[in-house]
DOKOLKOL-939209 format. One line per 3 residues: number of its first residue (from 1); their letters; for each residue x, y, z of C-alpha. Coordinates in nm, 3 decimals. Example, Ala and Ser with C-alpha at 12.3 -4.5 7.8 and 13.67 -1.06 7.14 Angstrom:
2
1> as> 1.230 -0.450 0.780 ~ 1.367 -0.106 0.714
END
This chain:
592
1> xxx> 0.303 -9.282 -1.820 ~ 0.508 -8.958 -1.964 ~ 0.777 -8.867 -1.731
4> xxx> 1.036 -8.587 -1.707 ~ 1.420 -8.645 -1.579 ~ 1.589 -8.364 -1.396
7> xxx> 1.966 -8.323 -1.342 ~ 2.071 -8.069 -1.112 ~ 2.376 -7.978 -1.275
10> xxx> 2.537 -7.757 -1.009 ~ 2.520 -8.093 -0.767 ~ 2.618 -8.350 -1.028
13> xxx> 2.981 -8.481 -1.015 ~ 3.075 -8.713 -1.237 ~ 3.457 -8.721 -1.169
16> xxx> 3.380 -8.802 -0.853 ~ 3.141 -9.084 -0.877 ~ 3.240 -9.228 -1.211
19> xxx> 2.908 -9.179 -1.360 ~ 2.737 -9.433 -1.153 ~ 2.400 -9.342 -1.286
22> xxx> 2.508 -9.471 -1.642 ~ 2.693 -9.776 -1.465 ~ 2.395 -9.905 -1.300
25> xxx> 2.111 -9.806 -1.532 ~ 1.948 -10.126 -1.673 ~ 1.856 -9.939 -2.039
28> xxx> 2.240 -9.913 -2.053 ~ 2.301 -10.249 -1.985 ~ 2.078 -10.344 -2.249
31> xxx> 2.291 -10.130 -2.497 ~ 2.028 -9.857 -2.502 ~ 2.116 -9.506 -2.507
34> xxx> 1.915 -9.414 -2.192 ~ 2.184 -9.211 -2.027 ~ 2.470 -9.045 -2.252
37> xxx> 2.738 -8.834 -2.163 ~ 2.670 -8.477 -2.301 ~ 2.948 -8.333 -2.535
40> xxx> 2.884 -8.008 -2.395 ~ 2.954 -8.025 -2.028 ~ 3.061 -8.401 -1.980
43> xxx> 2.763 -8.451 -1.740 ~ 2.500 -8.725 -1.796 ~ 2.174 -8.640 -1.993
46> xxx> 1.895 -8.880 -1.961 ~ 1.661 -8.981 -2.256 ~ 1.296 -8.942 -2.116
49> xxx> 1.182 -9.162 -2.409 ~ 1.402 -9.447 -2.318 ~ 1.369 -9.413 -1.927
52> xxx> 1.167 -9.681 -1.776 ~ 1.147 -9.479 -1.430 ~ 1.321 -9.759 -1.224
55> xxx> 1.449 -9.496 -1.011 ~ 1.781 -9.686 -0.981 ~ 1.980 -9.386 -1.127
58> xxx> 1.806 -9.169 -0.842 ~ 1.913 -9.407 -0.556 ~ 2.289 -9.456 -0.708
61> xxx> 2.361 -9.062 -0.732 ~ 2.541 -9.004 -0.396 ~ 2.504 -8.606 -0.470
64> xxx> 2.096 -8.627 -0.496 ~ 2.160 -8.470 -0.843 ~ 1.887 -8.672 -1.027
67> xxx> 1.527 -8.690 -0.990 ~ 1.268 -8.885 -1.242 ~ 0.923 -8.743 -1.199
70> xxx> 0.579 -8.909 -1.356 ~ 0.373 -8.635 -1.505 ~ -0.017 -8.654 -1.431
73> xxx> -0.189 -8.831 -1.704 ~ -0.399 -8.508 -1.772 ~ -0.096 -8.341 -1.932
76> xxx> -0.152 -8.417 -2.288 ~ -0.035 -8.087 -2.408 ~ 0.327 -8.019 -2.490
79> xxx> 0.495 -7.758 -2.254 ~ 0.473 -7.386 -2.314 ~ 0.856 -7.382 -2.216
82> xxx> 1.154 -7.597 -2.146 ~ 1.501 -7.473 -2.017 ~ 1.703 -7.749 -2.172
85> xxx> 1.747 -8.123 -2.140 ~ 1.664 -8.280 -1.807 ~ 1.565 -7.915 -1.682
88> xxx> 1.257 -7.757 -1.555 ~ 0.936 -7.749 -1.786 ~ 0.633 -7.513 -1.764
91> xxx> 0.286 -7.645 -1.888 ~ 0.009 -7.358 -1.928 ~ 0.017 -6.996 -1.906
94> xxx> -0.222 -6.759 -1.728 ~ -0.504 -6.583 -1.860 ~ -0.508 -6.206 -1.925
97> xxx> -0.816 -6.045 -1.807 ~ -0.887 -5.689 -1.910 ~ -0.928 -5.445 -1.623
100> xxx> -0.854 -5.746 -1.324 ~ -0.637 -5.874 -1.103 ~ -0.525 -6.227 -1.156
103> xxx> -0.333 -6.388 -0.866 ~ -0.086 -6.700 -0.908 ~ -0.131 -6.933 -0.603
106> xxx> 0.111 -7.232 -0.566 ~ 0.443 -7.349 -0.430 ~ 0.795 -7.170 -0.461
109> xxx> 0.997 -7.344 -0.768 ~ 0.719 -7.453 -0.993 ~ 0.737 -7.174 -1.249
112> xxx> 0.561 -6.839 -1.128 ~ 0.905 -6.643 -1.232 ~ 0.927 -6.820 -1.567
115> xxx> 0.560 -6.687 -1.641 ~ 0.667 -6.319 -1.542 ~ 0.947 -6.374 -1.777
118> xxx> 0.728 -6.506 -2.059 ~ 0.480 -6.221 -2.023 ~ 0.722 -5.955 -1.982
121> xxx> 0.893 -6.056 -2.320 ~ 1.206 -6.170 -2.144 ~ 1.165 -6.539 -2.261
124> xxx> 1.007 -6.627 -2.602 ~ 0.844 -6.971 -2.526 ~ 1.012 -7.290 -2.694
127> xxx> 0.716 -7.523 -2.655 ~ 0.980 -7.802 -2.519 ~ 1.191 -7.734 -2.809
130> xxx> 1.497 -7.624 -2.629 ~ 1.735 -7.683 -2.916 ~ 1.591 -7.438 -3.107
133> xxx> 1.542 -7.054 -3.011 ~ 1.181 -6.922 -2.960 ~ 0.984 -6.756 -3.227
136> xxx> 0.681 -6.486 -3.185 ~ 0.529 -6.622 -3.478 ~ 0.517 -6.985 -3.338
139> xxx> 0.382 -6.800 -3.014 ~ 0.129 -6.616 -3.182 ~ 0.023 -6.913 -3.394
142> xxx> 0.005 -7.145 -3.077 ~ -0.254 -6.911 -2.897 ~ -0.449 -6.862 -3.234
145> xxx> -0.813 -6.777 -3.129 ~ -0.755 -6.665 -2.775 ~ -0.682 -6.361 -2.555
148> xxx> -0.315 -6.455 -2.511 ~ -0.262 -6.446 -2.926 ~ -0.337 -6.067 -2.915
151> xxx> -0.133 -6.018 -2.626 ~ 0.185 -6.199 -2.760 ~ 0.109 -6.006 -3.092
154> xxx> 0.143 -5.646 -2.935 ~ 0.433 -5.780 -2.701 ~ 0.629 -5.885 -2.992
157> xxx> 0.576 -5.556 -3.166 ~ 0.681 -5.369 -2.868 ~ 0.348 -5.225 -2.788
160> xxx> 0.288 -5.300 -2.449 ~ 0.418 -5.141 -2.165 ~ 0.486 -5.347 -1.854
163> xxx> 0.556 -5.244 -1.500 ~ 0.718 -5.507 -1.268 ~ 0.786 -5.507 -0.894
166> xxx> 1.030 -5.760 -0.823 ~ 1.038 -5.994 -0.521 ~ 1.352 -5.899 -0.353
169> xxx> 1.319 -5.527 -0.261 ~ 1.616 -5.522 -0.035 ~ 1.821 -5.538 -0.335
172> xxx> 1.681 -5.176 -0.455 ~ 1.918 -4.966 -0.279 ~ 2.207 -5.142 -0.499
175> xxx> 2.058 -5.063 -0.794 ~ 1.893 -4.700 -0.720 ~ 2.090 -4.442 -0.580
178> xxx> 1.949 -4.125 -0.411 ~ 1.641 -3.986 -0.231 ~ 1.290 -4.195 -0.225
181> xxx> 1.156 -3.864 -0.347 ~ 1.379 -3.860 -0.679 ~ 1.296 -4.205 -0.755
184> xxx> 0.897 -4.171 -0.729 ~ 0.908 -3.844 -0.901 ~ 1.136 -3.982 -1.170
187> xxx> 0.857 -4.265 -1.243 ~ 0.532 -4.088 -1.175 ~ 0.391 -4.104 -1.525
190> xxx> 0.030 -4.163 -1.397 ~ 0.044 -3.811 -1.215 ~ -0.052 -4.011 -0.894
193> xxx> 0.222 -3.946 -0.686 ~ 0.068 -3.741 -0.371 ~ -0.226 -4.015 -0.366
196> xxx> -0.004 -4.332 -0.355 ~ 0.240 -4.182 -0.126 ~ -0.062 -4.098 0.115
199> xxx> -0.213 -4.432 0.086 ~ 0.105 -4.635 0.122 ~ 0.212 -4.386 0.421
202> xxx> 0.530 -4.263 0.274 ~ 0.568 -3.929 0.352 ~ 0.819 -3.963 0.610
205> xxx> 1.048 -4.155 0.412 ~ 1.063 -3.894 0.078 ~ 1.371 -3.710 0.208
208> xxx> 1.568 -4.036 0.293 ~ 1.804 -4.202 0.114 ~ 1.710 -4.561 -0.001
211> xxx> 2.009 -4.728 0.176 ~ 1.878 -4.590 0.485 ~ 1.533 -4.776 0.482
214> xxx> 1.377 -5.092 0.650 ~ 1.251 -5.374 0.453 ~ 0.888 -5.261 0.502
217> xxx> 0.975 -4.917 0.373 ~ 1.147 -5.055 0.073 ~ 0.885 -5.272 -0.009
220> xxx> 0.618 -4.989 -0.011 ~ 0.851 -4.772 -0.228 ~ 0.879 -5.048 -0.482
223> xxx> 0.526 -5.085 -0.487 ~ 0.470 -4.733 -0.534 ~ 0.749 -4.695 -0.813
226> xxx> 0.558 -4.981 -0.988 ~ 0.221 -4.844 -0.972 ~ 0.310 -4.511 -1.055
229> xxx> 0.415 -4.597 -1.392 ~ 0.192 -4.569 -1.711 ~ 0.176 -4.923 -1.816
232> xxx> -0.066 -5.171 -1.959 ~ 0.042 -5.477 -1.777 ~ 0.136 -5.468 -1.390
235> xxx> 0.336 -5.782 -1.281 ~ 0.389 -5.771 -0.896 ~ 0.573 -6.046 -0.712
238> xxx> 0.511 -6.076 -0.341 ~ 0.407 -5.727 -0.260 ~ 0.346 -5.794 0.125
241> xxx> 0.678 -5.921 0.275 ~ 0.755 -5.710 0.589 ~ 0.433 -5.549 0.582
244> xxx> 0.187 -5.523 0.879 ~ -0.186 -5.598 0.846 ~ -0.287 -5.228 0.762
247> xxx> -0.014 -5.168 0.522 ~ -0.089 -5.517 0.336 ~ -0.463 -5.355 0.300
250> xxx> -0.350 -5.039 0.186 ~ -0.130 -5.208 -0.071 ~ -0.461 -5.397 -0.191
253> xxx> -0.638 -5.047 -0.249 ~ -0.341 -4.913 -0.437 ~ -0.302 -5.204 -0.670
256> xxx> -0.707 -5.247 -0.697 ~ -0.717 -4.854 -0.818 ~ -0.501 -4.979 -1.124
259> xxx> -0.823 -5.198 -1.241 ~ -1.028 -4.872 -1.244 ~ -0.839 -4.753 -1.549
262> xxx> -0.913 -5.083 -1.701 ~ -0.522 -5.174 -1.657 ~ -0.405 -5.559 -1.586
265> xxx> -0.232 -5.692 -1.284 ~ -0.072 -6.032 -1.220 ~ 0.034 -6.073 -0.890
268> xxx> 0.215 -6.351 -0.706 ~ 0.122 -6.359 -0.338 ~ 0.140 -6.624 -0.054
271> xxx> -0.075 -6.452 0.205 ~ -0.409 -6.594 0.135 ~ -0.623 -6.314 0.317
274> xxx> -0.423 -6.071 0.106 ~ -0.470 -6.251 -0.228 ~ -0.818 -6.301 -0.173
277> xxx> -0.895 -5.915 -0.099 ~ -0.666 -5.796 -0.387 ~ -0.757 -6.046 -0.678
280> xxx> -1.075 -6.126 -0.908 ~ -0.951 -6.452 -1.036 ~ -0.689 -6.690 -0.962
283> xxx> -0.469 -6.971 -1.132 ~ -0.361 -7.240 -0.871 ~ -0.036 -7.393 -0.988
286> xxx> 0.088 -7.716 -0.894 ~ 0.377 -7.962 -1.007 ~ 0.741 -8.058 -0.846
289> xxx> 0.978 -7.779 -0.702 ~ 1.266 -7.749 -0.987 ~ 1.074 -8.035 -1.200
292> xxx> 0.794 -7.907 -1.356 ~ 0.494 -7.649 -1.294 ~ 0.112 -7.645 -1.411
295> xxx> -0.113 -7.344 -1.436 ~ -0.454 -7.459 -1.391 ~ -0.775 -7.342 -1.541
298> xxx> -0.873 -6.949 -1.448 ~ -1.127 -6.939 -1.117 ~ -1.295 -6.686 -0.952
301> xxx> -1.080 -6.613 -0.631 ~ -1.304 -6.757 -0.384 ~ -1.347 -7.070 -0.575
304> xxx> -0.986 -7.085 -0.663 ~ -0.847 -7.033 -0.313 ~ -1.088 -7.294 -0.162
307> xxx> -0.970 -7.552 -0.427 ~ -0.626 -7.491 -0.319 ~ -0.701 -7.529 0.041
310> xxx> -0.926 -7.844 -0.025 ~ -0.637 -7.980 -0.222 ~ -0.846 -8.074 -0.511
313> xxx> -0.895 -7.923 -0.849 ~ -1.230 -8.027 -0.948 ~ -1.245 -7.935 -1.323
316> xxx> -0.908 -8.076 -1.393 ~ -0.966 -8.409 -1.165 ~ -0.620 -8.356 -0.982
319> xxx> -0.557 -8.404 -0.626 ~ -0.267 -8.160 -0.544 ~ -0.242 -8.234 -0.195
322> xxx> -0.336 -8.534 0.027 ~ -0.502 -8.372 0.307 ~ -0.684 -8.028 0.298
325> xxx> -0.577 -7.740 0.512 ~ -0.821 -7.729 0.808 ~ -0.892 -7.411 1.022
328> xxx> -1.076 -7.415 1.332 ~ -1.435 -7.270 1.350 ~ -1.318 -7.045 1.626
331> xxx> -1.014 -7.010 1.822 ~ -0.974 -7.214 2.158 ~ -1.122 -7.044 2.427
334> xxx> -1.025 -7.292 2.711 ~ -0.657 -7.375 2.714 ~ -0.540 -7.698 2.895
337> xxx> -0.334 -7.568 3.177 ~ 0.029 -7.569 3.148 ~ 0.330 -7.483 3.375
340> xxx> 0.443 -7.133 3.383 ~ 0.795 -7.060 3.209 ~ 0.803 -6.704 3.348
343> xxx> 0.584 -6.444 3.470 ~ 0.625 -6.033 3.475 ~ 0.480 -5.757 3.635
346> xxx> 0.383 -5.428 3.449 ~ 0.701 -5.303 3.284 ~ 0.827 -4.975 3.114
349> xxx> 1.115 -4.910 2.924 ~ 1.236 -4.550 2.774 ~ 1.496 -4.477 2.503
352> xxx> 1.570 -4.143 2.378 ~ 1.316 -4.145 2.093 ~ 1.113 -4.443 2.201
355> xxx> 0.909 -4.602 2.481 ~ 0.747 -4.922 2.563 ~ 0.480 -5.010 2.827
358> xxx> 0.375 -5.361 2.883 ~ 0.075 -5.516 3.090 ~ 0.174 -5.797 3.327
361> xxx> 0.154 -6.142 3.186 ~ 0.293 -6.479 3.170 ~ 0.449 -6.715 2.939
364> xxx> 0.301 -7.091 2.963 ~ 0.477 -7.394 2.823 ~ 0.360 -7.597 2.506
367> xxx> 0.199 -7.267 2.378 ~ 0.234 -7.058 2.091 ~ 0.182 -6.660 2.142
370> xxx> 0.175 -6.472 1.851 ~ 0.250 -6.089 1.853 ~ 0.087 -5.848 1.605
373> xxx> 0.053 -5.472 1.548 ~ 0.260 -5.202 1.355 ~ 0.597 -5.246 1.294
376> xxx> 0.837 -5.048 1.503 ~ 0.618 -5.069 1.811 ~ 0.850 -5.223 2.073
379> xxx> 0.796 -5.624 1.981 ~ 1.164 -5.693 1.983 ~ 1.241 -5.480 2.291
382> xxx> 0.974 -5.689 2.474 ~ 1.166 -5.999 2.394 ~ 1.521 -5.877 2.491
385> xxx> 1.378 -5.770 2.826 ~ 1.202 -6.114 2.871 ~ 1.567 -6.255 2.814
388> xxx> 1.762 -6.055 3.050 ~ 1.951 -5.857 2.772 ~ 1.783 -5.516 2.850
391> xxx> 1.678 -5.415 3.188 ~ 1.316 -5.225 3.225 ~ 1.316 -4.879 3.390
394> xxx> 1.005 -4.992 3.609 ~ 0.858 -5.346 3.672 ~ 1.038 -5.680 3.654
397> xxx> 1.037 -6.039 3.508 ~ 1.014 -6.292 3.772 ~ 1.246 -6.525 3.610
400> xxx> 1.507 -6.469 3.340 ~ 1.465 -6.698 3.058 ~ 1.680 -6.831 2.773
403> xxx> 1.540 -6.699 2.422 ~ 1.653 -6.809 2.095 ~ 1.596 -6.536 1.866
406> xxx> 1.534 -6.505 1.451 ~ 1.560 -6.168 1.366 ~ 1.308 -6.022 1.108
409> xxx> 1.597 -5.923 0.852 ~ 1.841 -6.208 0.770 ~ 2.201 -6.167 0.655
412> xxx> 2.348 -6.393 0.385 ~ 2.708 -6.306 0.407 ~ 2.803 -6.628 0.516
415> xxx> 3.082 -6.784 0.321 ~ 3.011 -7.162 0.275 ~ 2.758 -7.402 0.193
418> xxx> 2.433 -7.484 0.385 ~ 2.567 -7.784 0.533 ~ 2.906 -7.588 0.676
421> xxx> 2.645 -7.351 0.836 ~ 2.420 -7.607 0.995 ~ 2.749 -7.772 1.121
424> xxx> 2.843 -7.464 1.280 ~ 2.544 -7.344 1.421 ~ 2.250 -7.606 1.424
427> xxx> 2.248 -7.783 1.771 ~ 2.216 -8.143 1.713 ~ 2.264 -8.154 1.323
430> xxx> 2.308 -8.495 1.210 ~ 2.120 -8.661 1.462 ~ 1.804 -8.864 1.386
433> xxx> 1.574 -8.620 1.575 ~ 1.710 -8.323 1.392 ~ 1.661 -8.488 1.071
436> xxx> 1.301 -8.592 1.156 ~ 1.217 -8.290 1.354 ~ 1.392 -7.997 1.176
439> xxx> 1.532 -8.104 0.848 ~ 1.244 -8.294 0.682 ~ 0.967 -8.015 0.739
442> xxx> 1.205 -7.736 0.664 ~ 1.355 -7.924 0.325 ~ 1.689 -7.865 0.444
445> xxx> 1.814 -8.167 0.233 ~ 1.722 -8.002 -0.080 ~ 1.958 -7.694 -0.034
448> xxx> 2.235 -7.865 0.177 ~ 2.499 -7.806 -0.100 ~ 2.386 -7.454 -0.187
451> xxx> 2.617 -7.161 -0.081 ~ 2.431 -6.973 0.177 ~ 2.495 -6.629 -0.004
454> xxx> 2.338 -6.758 -0.312 ~ 2.023 -6.869 -0.135 ~ 1.662 -6.750 -0.239
457> xxx> 1.466 -6.539 0.011 ~ 1.250 -6.847 0.084 ~ 1.541 -7.071 0.130
460> xxx> 1.735 -6.867 0.360 ~ 1.428 -6.781 0.588 ~ 1.374 -7.168 0.617
463> xxx> 1.752 -7.198 0.734 ~ 1.738 -6.926 0.964 ~ 1.427 -7.038 1.164
466> xxx> 1.544 -7.412 1.158 ~ 1.870 -7.312 1.312 ~ 1.691 -7.092 1.567
469> xxx> 1.458 -7.398 1.657 ~ 1.728 -7.640 1.707 ~ 1.894 -7.433 1.996
472> xxx> 1.840 -7.506 2.371 ~ 1.591 -7.237 2.485 ~ 1.298 -7.172 2.718
475> xxx> 1.113 -6.957 2.437 ~ 1.171 -6.917 2.100 ~ 1.096 -6.568 1.940
478> xxx> 1.078 -6.576 1.547 ~ 1.011 -6.243 1.381 ~ 0.849 -6.294 1.051
481> xxx> 0.902 -6.641 0.977 ~ 0.665 -6.665 0.680 ~ 0.839 -6.392 0.495
484> xxx> 0.894 -6.545 0.152 ~ 0.748 -6.866 0.231 ~ 0.465 -7.033 0.003
487> xxx> 0.147 -7.154 0.157 ~ 0.262 -7.514 0.171 ~ 0.585 -7.424 0.372
490> xxx> 0.419 -7.198 0.593 ~ 0.206 -7.485 0.697 ~ 0.503 -7.711 0.759
493> xxx> 0.643 -7.446 0.967 ~ 0.343 -7.404 1.178 ~ 0.315 -7.783 1.252
496> xxx> 0.729 -7.813 1.317 ~ 0.683 -7.517 1.564 ~ 0.373 -7.666 1.735
499> xxx> 0.545 -8.013 1.753 ~ 0.864 -7.885 1.891 ~ 0.746 -7.668 2.170
502> xxx> 0.515 -7.953 2.277 ~ 0.789 -8.226 2.298 ~ 1.028 -8.003 2.496
505> xxx> 0.745 -7.797 2.717 ~ 0.920 -7.484 2.571 ~ 0.690 -7.185 2.430
508> xxx> 0.737 -6.974 2.094 ~ 0.653 -6.619 2.054 ~ 0.590 -6.535 1.675
511> xxx> 0.585 -6.200 1.519 ~ 0.398 -6.192 1.188 ~ 0.132 -6.024 0.991
514> xxx> -0.017 -6.312 0.786 ~ -0.362 -6.341 0.958 ~ -0.447 -6.702 0.810
517> xxx> -0.100 -6.814 0.957 ~ -0.173 -6.658 1.305 ~ -0.524 -6.794 1.305
520> xxx> -0.389 -7.143 1.233 ~ -0.079 -7.123 1.489 ~ -0.214 -6.926 1.773
523> xxx> -0.275 -7.026 2.133 ~ -0.284 -6.690 2.266 ~ -0.188 -6.346 2.122
526> xxx> -0.062 -5.990 2.233 ~ -0.170 -5.692 2.067 ~ 0.096 -5.411 2.018
529> xxx> -0.054 -5.068 1.976 ~ 0.076 -4.717 1.964 ~ 0.296 -4.477 1.721
532> xxx> 0.541 -4.666 1.546 ~ 0.873 -4.530 1.626 ~ 0.770 -4.333 1.889
535> xxx> 0.556 -4.529 2.190 ~ 0.460 -4.870 2.200 ~ 0.174 -5.057 2.437
538> xxx> 0.137 -5.429 2.477 ~ -0.127 -5.629 2.605 ~ -0.096 -5.933 2.823
541> xxx> -0.076 -6.261 2.628 ~ -0.478 -6.325 2.577 ~ -0.708 -6.561 2.375
544> xxx> -0.700 -6.495 2.023 ~ -1.019 -6.375 1.974 ~ -1.013 -6.113 2.208
547> xxx> -0.662 -6.014 2.067 ~ -0.771 -6.001 1.693 ~ -1.085 -5.778 1.815
550> xxx> -0.895 -5.525 1.976 ~ -0.639 -5.499 1.704 ~ -0.881 -5.504 1.430
553> xxx> -1.107 -5.253 1.572 ~ -0.793 -5.021 1.607 ~ -0.739 -5.027 1.215
556> xxx> -1.106 -5.033 1.155 ~ -1.102 -5.380 0.942 ~ -1.324 -5.676 0.993
559> xxx> -1.295 -6.058 0.893 ~ -1.544 -6.309 0.823 ~ -1.507 -6.691 0.827
562> xxx> -1.568 -6.881 0.449 ~ -1.875 -7.116 0.492 ~ -1.670 -7.388 0.324
565> xxx> -1.320 -7.385 0.456 ~ -1.356 -7.167 0.748 ~ -1.078 -6.962 0.649
568> xxx> -1.060 -6.571 0.747 ~ -1.157 -6.342 0.478 ~ -1.155 -5.949 0.496
571> xxx> -1.480 -5.798 0.452 ~ -1.514 -5.526 0.195 ~ -1.513 -5.183 0.373
574> xxx> -1.900 -5.047 0.443 ~ -2.045 -5.397 0.326 ~ -2.335 -5.522 0.511
577> xxx> -2.132 -5.763 0.685 ~ -1.864 -5.500 0.784 ~ -2.137 -5.285 0.933
580> xxx> -2.317 -5.554 1.109 ~ -2.009 -5.686 1.266 ~ -1.865 -5.356 1.389
583> xxx> -2.202 -5.252 1.518 ~ -2.182 -5.572 1.725 ~ -1.810 -5.524 1.801
586> xxx> -1.700 -5.846 1.658 ~ -1.432 -5.746 1.420 ~ -1.281 -6.089 1.383
589> xxx> -1.580 -6.298 1.290 ~ -1.929 -6.338 1.411 ~ -2.047 -6.627 1.652
592> x> -2.278 -6.868 1.520
END
């Protein structure tokens, strides 16, 4: 069996361990060069040809810097690219389909960014020969007879124009100064400015400066700036973070419009409902974070997403997950009675430019309540009133409660490592309970030695949510805990939240816009509606089906259930199912 050895050089500290990996390696003891000391940086270098896969070096490394990974036997081809010895390698590359949106679906850390760098020409594939510079001639010859041959030939001759929407849109104000109108007018090569601004609801931002905008506004502006360019290929990295459901489907429409002009789009997206509505095809990716990534065969979008959910790629005969992700055929209609944490009457709060009205309701133990609706409509104000931080102008909360709050936007200006941050802020850090119920599902051990200021969006999200859930509280308010998380991580977070609130007889109120996550985790739901930034009105916590029907009728969108997996799928506007469900008032899905 072939294997790869991964050494995380930022963790490796040979001066402190005196090369324990070399000292205890059976191969080295038999006078083989299984592990040598690199002349460049004086750190270990593991020979994958001589390594027996015994795992002794992995266990002896006190800094958790080594990982030995056995590759699937189906990987007969050489890698498309490898960064260096004992480093990540990528197998396969997505297919380019003219006039189509191709989605990449898979965990974080398995090569999606590497793919974008290769397809945009920033990296020339080296096919595993990391000691030699990549050559376009070799690339073109390797893909001879495929669509990619012509693509890379044009790319190498600068005959392809590429537009790219990055993941971290919060960095946009740091690199672009001035007003939104100046940015968008400067990139409007397709003469579609007015149309795109209207579809993405950006009129109110045009005269504002980028540094004064919210994350959701920056996201929509970044999408607009990308699609307005006159390009052959558009690479869109996670376009829906911080967007509400309506804004996500507006984004789908804007991106789908590109295909009407025979333009090509490759999109990375973890919201399965949005990916489903946006894409024609998908490549499922699998592998091991930081070790290797594999691009599977091209599949139709429904078949590909279902294969991912089921955890089995039939054509490749590869199981990528031990268990399938399971969705209830319908939300629970009769919940088990549980004690009440707090109740409240109708209440009202008015500020200078915003007012919120909330219908009377209650929060019960061991229940997850999801809250959804447009951004800027009072969800955080509601939580502050429950916590007693803000007093309502009318109405009352029967009993003030302790709330642990994770905000939507997370600051990463802490100076120190993740471990330092956990020592200072995480309740019970270091205990076995913390390790089992929080560290493990949130994969915190993998990032303990990283500086908080250097964390990716997904890593920062996991850290913030984990620390919030470690606090002593009656209710945990989590604002968009799925942002930047991949599908697997969202599933782990959902299970961890469910376990913790059931164990401690607490409750969680989760503000999110991922319909599939909401469907998976909710016991009850609240619908916020009104005019963003002006007025908001919230229902009491009600059954998910009723809440979804109200919300979806307001935004005029309908969903159906996939017959194979029971996952929610968006109906195409004015399709037979869309018309049928709307006529019956069943916007969420039809009962059998």
